[in-house]
N, C-alpha and C positions, 0 to 999 in steps of 0.2 A: 301444596307447598312447592315453590319454585326451586329447582336445583341450580343454583348459580354457578357451581363448579362446572357443570356440563356446558353452560353457555359461555363461560370463560374459555374453556377448551376449544369450543367452536370458533370463537373470535380469534384466538391465537393461531389456530390452523389456517384460517382465512388470511390472516396477516402474513403468515410465513410463505404463502404461495407467491411465486414470481411468474409473471406472464412471459410467454415466449418472446414477445417484442422487447421486454425489458432485458431478458437474458441475451438477446442478440445485440442490443445496444451496449451492454456491459462488455460483451466479447469484442465488439468493434473498438471500444475505447481501450480495453486492455491490450489489444493487438498492436497498439502504437508504442508500447513500452516493453522493456525487458525487466523481468522481476529478479531481484537479488535478495537473498536471505542472508543475514549476517549475525554474528554473535559479538556483543560489545561488552567489555569489562564494566562492572558496576560503577567504578570511579569515572570512567569516560562517559558513561550514560548520564551520571549525575551532572557532569559539567555540561553535557549537551542539553539537558532539561533546563538548566539555568539560563540558557540563551533565550528561552521563550519561543523558539522556533520548533517546528515539527522535526522529527528524526529524519524524515525524508528530505526536507529542505537542507538540513545541516549536512547530510551525506552528499547530496548533489553539489552543494557549494564547495565542500571539501574536495570532491573529485574534480570539479572544474578548476579549482585553484591548483591542485596537484598536477593535473594534465596540462595546464597552460604553461607550466615551467619545463615541460618535457619536449624533446624534439618531435617533429611530425610523424616519424616512423612509429611512434607510440599509438597512432590512430589506426594502425593495421591490426585489428583484432580478429577474433575467430570468425566474425561475420563478414569480413572483407576479403 
């Protein structure tokens, strides 16, 4: 009798392995961006979902809009 659970585990393990080249490519891509984690009130999140855009897109557009109305000295952040 064939033990299918054993073979499923083998397939899942093989699928979870990431090659070194893939890891390097991901690291190179991620190095082009800064990562920000945020907490959003549920009401605001619901409004954001209704736009049909991704959370990332909405946040980037909101930041661009907000910062476009600020003076240039706002561009002097911790990295500059």
